[in-house]
C-alpha positions in Angstrom: 0.0 0.0 0.0 1.5 3.4 -0.9 2.7 5.6 1.9 0.5 8.4 0.7 -2.5 7.0 -1.2 -4.8 10.0 -1.0 -4.3 13.7 -2.0 -3.8 16.4 0.6 -6.6 18.8 1.2 -6.0 21.7 3.5 -9.0 22.8 5.6 -9.5 24.2 9.0 -9.3 22.4 12.4 -6.8 22.2 15.3 -4.5 19.8 17.2 -4.7 16.0 16.9 -7.3 13.3 17.5 -6.6 9.7 18.3 -8.9 6.6 18.0 -8.3 2.9 18.2 -9.9 -0.5 18.1 -8.9 -4.0 19.4 -8.7 -6.8 16.9 -7.0 -10.2 17.5 -7.7 -11.9 14.2 -6.2 -11.5 10.8 -7.0 -8.5 8.7 -6.8 -9.9 5.2 -10.2 -10.1 3.5 -12.2 -8.4 6.2 -13.3 -4.8 6.5 -14.8 -5.0 10.0 -11.7 -3.7 11.8 -11.5 -0.7 9.6 -15.2 0.0 10.0 -14.8 -0.1 13.7 -11.8 2.2 13.6 -13.5 4.8 11.4 -16.6 4.8 13.6 -14.4 5.3 16.7 -12.7 8.2 14.9 -16.1 9.7 14.1 -16.9 9.6 17.8 -13.6 11.2 18.8 -14.1 14.0 16.3 -17.6 14.6 17.6 -16.2 14.7 21.2 -13.5 17.3 20.1 -16.2 19.4 18.3 -14.5 18.8 15.0 -15.7 17.6 11.6 -14.1 14.9 9.5 -13.8 17.4 6.7 -11.2 19.2 8.8 -8.6 16.4 8.8 -5.3 17.1 7.0 -3.7 13.7 7.5 -4.1 10.3 9.2 -1.4 8.0 10.6 -2.7 4.4 10.7 -0.8 2.0 12.8 -1.4 -1.7 12.2 0.4 -5.0 12.9 0.7 -5.9 9.2 0.5 -3.0 6.7 0.8 -5.4 3.7 -2.6 -7.0 4.7 -4.5 -3.8 3.8 -5.9 -3.2 0.4 -5.5 0.4 -0.5 -8.7 0.5 -2.6 -10.7 -1.1 0.2 -9.4 1.4 2.7 -10.3 4.3 0.4 -13.8 2.9 -0.3 -14.5 2.5 3.4 -13.1 5.9 4.2 -15.3 7.6 1.6 -18.4 5.8 2.9 -17.7 7.1 6.4 -16.2 10.6 5.6 -17.5 11.7 2.2 -16.2 15.2 1.3 -12.6 15.0 2.4 -9.8 12.5 1.6 -6.7 13.3 3.6 -3.2 11.9 3.3 -3.1 8.5 4.9 0.2 7.2 6.1 0.4 3.5 7.2 2.9 2.3 9.8 3.8 -1.1 11.2 3.0 -1.6 14.9 4.1 -4.3 17.4 0.8 -3.9 19.2 -2.5 -5.7 18.3 -5.4 -3.8 17.1 -5.5 -0.6 15.0 -4.8 3.0 16.0 -5.3 6.2 13.9 -4.1 9.7 14.7 -5.7 12.6 12.8 -3.9 15.9 12.2 -6.0 19.0 12.7 -4.3 22.4 12.1 -5.4 25.6 14.1 -9.0 26.5 13.6 -9.7 29.5 11.4 -13.4 29.0 10.7 -15.1 32.2 9.6 -17.3 33.8 12.2 -21.0 34.0 11.5 -23.0 32.8 8.6 -21.2 31.8 5.3 -24.3 30.8 3.3 -28.1 31.0 3.7 -27.7 31.7 7.4 -25.5 28.8 8.2 -22.0 28.8 9.7 -19.3 26.8 8.0 -19.8 23.8 10.3 -23.6 24.0 10.0 -23.4 24.1 6.3 -21.1 21.0 6.3 -23.8 19.2 8.4 -26.6 20.2 6.1 -24.7 18.6 3.1 -23.5 15.5 5.0 -26.2 12.8 5.0 -23.7 10.5 6.8 -23.9 13.0 9.7 -27.7 13.0 10.1 -28.9 9.6 8.9 -28.4 6.5 11.1 -26.9 3.2 9.9 -25.5 4.5 6.6 -22.6 2.1 6.5 -24.9 -0.9 7.1 -27.3 0.5 4.4 -24.5 0.7 1.8 -23.2 -2.8 2.7 -26.8 -4.0 2.2 -26.9 -2.3 -1.2 -23.8 -4.1 -2.3 -25.2 -7.5 -1.3 -28.5 -6.8 -3.0 -26.7 -5.6 -6.1 -24.7 -8.8 -6.3 -27.8 -10.9 -5.9 -29.6 -8.9 -8.6 -26.8 -9.3 -11.1 -26.8 -13.0 -10.6 -30.5 -13.2 -11.1 -31.1 -11.0 -14.1 -29.9 -11.4 -17.7 -27.7 -8.5 -18.7 -24.8 -7.3 -20.8 -22.0 -6.4 -18.4 -19.4 -3.7 -18.7 -20.3 -2.4 -22.1 -17.7 0.3 -22.8 -19.0 3.7 -23.8 -15.7 5.7 -23.4 -12.0 5.4 -22.8 -11.9 6.1 -19.1 -11.2 3.2 -16.7 -14.8 3.3 -15.3 -16.6 4.4 -18.5 -18.7 1.3 -18.7 -22.4 0.4 -18.2 -24.5 -2.7 -17.7 -27.5 -3.1 -20.0 -30.6 -5.1 -18.9 -32.6 -5.8 -22.0 -36.4 -5.9 -22.1 -38.3 -8.9 -23.5 -40.1 -6.4 -25.8 -38.3 -5.3 -28.9 -38.1 -1.6 -29.2 -38.9 -1.0 -25.5 -38.2 2.4 -23.9 -34.8 2.8 -22.3 -34.2 4.1 -18.7 -30.7 5.1 -17.8 -29.8 4.9 -14.1 -26.9 7.0 -12.7 -25.6 6.1 -9.3 -24.7 8.4 -6.4 -21.8 8.5 -3.9 -21.0 12.3 -3.7 -19.2 11.9 -7.0 -16.4 10.1 -5.1 -17.5 6.5 -4.4 -19.8 3.6 -5.1 -20.4 1.6 -8.3 -23.2 0.7 -10.7 -23.3 -2.8 -9.1 -24.4 -1.2 -5.8 -27.5 0.3 -7.4 -28.7 -2.0 -10.2 -31.4 -3.6 -7.8 -33.3 -0.3 -7.8 -34.2 -0.8 -11.5 -36.2 -4.0 -10.8 -39.5 -2.1 -11.0 -38.7 -0.6 -14.3 -37.6 -3.9 -15.8 -40.7 -5.6 -14.5 -42.7 -2.8 -16.1 -41.3 -3.6 -19.6 -38.5 -1.1 -19.9 -34.9 -1.8 -20.9 -32.4 -0.3 -18.4 -28.8 0.8 -18.5 -26.9 1.4 -15.3 -23.9 3.7 -15.8 -20.5 3.8 -14.1 -18.2 6.9 -14.3 -14.7 7.9 -13.1 -14.6 9.3 -9.6 -13.3 12.4 -8.0 -10.5 13.3 -7.1 -9.0 11.1 -9.9 -10.9 13.3 -12.4 -12.8 16.6 -11.8 -16.6 16.8 -11.6 -16.7 18.5 -15.0 -15.1 15.4 -16.5 -17.7 13.1 -14.9 -20.5 15.3 -16.2 -19.0 14.9 -19.7 -18.8 11.1 -19.3 -22.5 10.7 -18.3 -23.5 12.8 -21.3 -21.2 10.6 -23.4 -23.0 7.5 -22.1 -26.4 8.9 -23.1 -25.1 9.7 -26.6 -23.5 6.2 -26.9 -26.8 4.5 -25.8 -28.7 6.6 -28.4 -26.3 5.7 -31.2 -26.4 2.0 -30.4 -30.1 1.7 -29.9 -30.9 -0.4 -33.0 -28.0 -2.8 -32.3 -28.9 -3.3 -28.7 -32.7 -3.6 -29.2 -34.4 -0.7 -27.5 -36.2 2.5 -28.7 -33.9 5.3 -29.9 -36.0 8.2 -28.6 -37.8 9.2 -25.4 -35.0 8.0 -23.2 -35.4 8.5 -19.5 -32.5 9.4 -17.1 -32.8 8.5 -13.4 -30.3 9.4 -10.7 -30.0 9.4 -6.9 -27.9 11.9 -4.9 -24.8 12.8 -7.0 -26.4 10.7 -9.7 -29.5 13.0 -9.6 -27.2 15.9 -10.3 -25.6 14.1 -13.2 -28.9 12.9 -14.6 -30.2 16.5 -14.4 -27.3 17.8 -16.4 -27.9 15.1 -19.1 -31.6 16.0 -19.1 -30.9 19.7 -19.6 -29.1 18.8 -22.8 -32.3 17.5 -24.4 -31.5 15.3 -27.4 -32.7 11.7 -27.0 -33.7 12.4 -23.3 -37.5 12.8 -23.0 -38.0 12.5 -19.2 -36.1 12.5 -15.9 -36.6 11.1 -12.4 -34.3 13.0 -10.1 -34.1 11.7 -6.5 -32.3 13.6 -3.7 -30.0 15.4 -6.0 -27.8 18.5 -5.6 -28.6 21.0 -8.3 -27.0 24.3 -7.2 -23.3 23.8 -6.4 -22.8 27.3 -5.0 -22.7 26.2 -1.3 -20.3 23.4 -2.1 -17.8 26.0 -3.3 -17.6 27.2 0.3 -16.8 23.7 1.7 -13.7 21.5 1.7 -15.4 19.1 -0.8 -14.8 21.8 -3.5 -11.1 20.8 -3.7 -12.0 17.1 -3.9 -14.4 17.8 -6.8 -12.1 20.1 -8.6 -14.7 22.9 -8.5 -13.7 26.4 -9.4 -15.6 29.2 -11.2 -17.4 26.7 -13.4 -19.9 25.9 -10.6 -22.8 27.6 -12.5 -22.2 25.6 -15.6 -22.3 22.4 -13.5 -25.4 23.5 -11.6 -28.7 22.2 -13.3 -30.6 24.8 -11.3 -28.8 27.5 -13.3 -29.5 25.8 -16.7 -32.7 25.7 -18.8 -34.1 22.2 -19.7 -35.3 21.2 -23.1 -38.9 22.5 -23.5 -40.2 19.0 -24.1 -38.7 17.5 -21.0 -41.0 15.9 -18.4 -39.4 15.6 -15.0 -40.0 14.3 -11.5 -38.0 15.9 -8.7 -38.1 13.9 -5.5 -36.6 14.3 -2.0 -37.0 12.3 1.2 -39.3 13.7 3.9 -36.6 13.4 6.5 -33.7 15.0 4.6 -32.0 18.2 5.6 -33.5 21.6 5.0 -30.8 22.4 2.3 -31.5 19.1 0.5 -35.2 20.1 0.4 -34.2 23.6 -0.8 -32.1 22.1 -3.6 -35.0 20.2 -5.0 -37.4 23.2 -4.7 -35.0 25.5 -6.5 -34.6 23.1 -9.4 -38.3 22.4 -9.7 -39.1 26.1 -9.5 -36.8 27.0 -12.4 -37.6 24.0 -14.6 -41.4 24.2 -14.1 -41.5 27.5 -16.1 -39.4 26.0 -18.9 -40.1 22.3 -19.2 -43.2 20.5 -20.4 -44.0 19.3 -16.9 -42.4 19.0 -13.4 -43.8 16.9 -10.6 -42.4 17.4 -7.1 -42.5 14.4 -4.7 -41.7 14.1 -1.1 -41.0 10.5 -0.3 -42.8 9.8 3.0 -40.7 8.9 6.1 -37.5 8.6 4.1 -34.1 10.2 4.7 -31.4 10.5 2.0 -30.5 6.9 1.5 -34.1 5.6 1.9 -35.7 7.8 -0.8 -34.3 5.8 -3.7 -36.1 2.7 -2.4 -39.4 4.2 -3.8 -38.1 3.3 -7.3 -38.7 -0.4 -6.5 -42.4 -0.5 -5.6 -43.5 3.0 -4.6 -44.7 6.2 -6.1 -41.4 6.9 -7.9 -41.6 3.6 -9.8 -45.1 4.4 -11.0 -44.2 7.9 -12.0 -41.1 6.7 -13.9 -43.1 4.1 -15.8 -45.8 6.7 -16.7 -43.2 9.0 -18.2 -41.6 6.3 -20.4 
């Protein structure tokens, strides 16, 4: 594992914070010790009044550094601490268990409100579902298991390449009906994590309703900037349109669906018009202005192009029909994001339907695509 496998991101904070977990067994092939360690670190940061986004660097001390898969560590880190990826240094230790020391420089958080009445730390909380939704890591682990089961149970064409990037691939689930409409699902993960295989199960209702479905992967930040990811998803839509006759679905009236970061990317693709006729956008971020004021801006490679990457600042195709959904128990800013997009697009698109998914927080809202109102609305738009 490289000594420094993550890029450095300077943000505010102070001092150091230490967390540790006991573990007597081998580390190879199991993520439980790391999950326990990162949860312990979250608790220590909360006790110190710090946010994980403030971390500059981490020193991880383990009995056998060679037993740790760098990609696995990165995935688990992103699932616990989306928005900041500090330098991680791994050291050998002669003691059992795992210990992590986080480096926090002197705090220089701006006083008072920085956006929409929120302080810097309050804004970070508003845009951090991991901070206000319980059981997120267990939910994501469950998504992976369900996705694996779904892939085993459904006929599909795996890893069709739509572009040159390492993750520019998609899985296509054909319909039994020739010339069926196509729905394109774009996964979330704060543009930094997760995979198409974690989300394919959410398309079961569409497939059972007679649609063909493509589930799209894309490269992840910070390996590429967000602007490049937006271009990749648009490229996937074009590729699917150009290959419709060969792959056996309808070449017009395509539907784009996305959750969270995928909702943002699907909205950008929908704003382009072309073969896209409808969109189902679930718990997305559509105005990136507040993210420019947060540490995640560095991770995403955001600069002055935030307006061009904000669907709420763009006009949709006049023929577009859209559903804009948010979970009832999501944060106020997440609700505002959906309302801003719906308000702008309603005056310019053919139709916009707003939906509040009952009793759902951020990671629960997408479940409505399986058997709930969102599935029914999506099928009606196809």
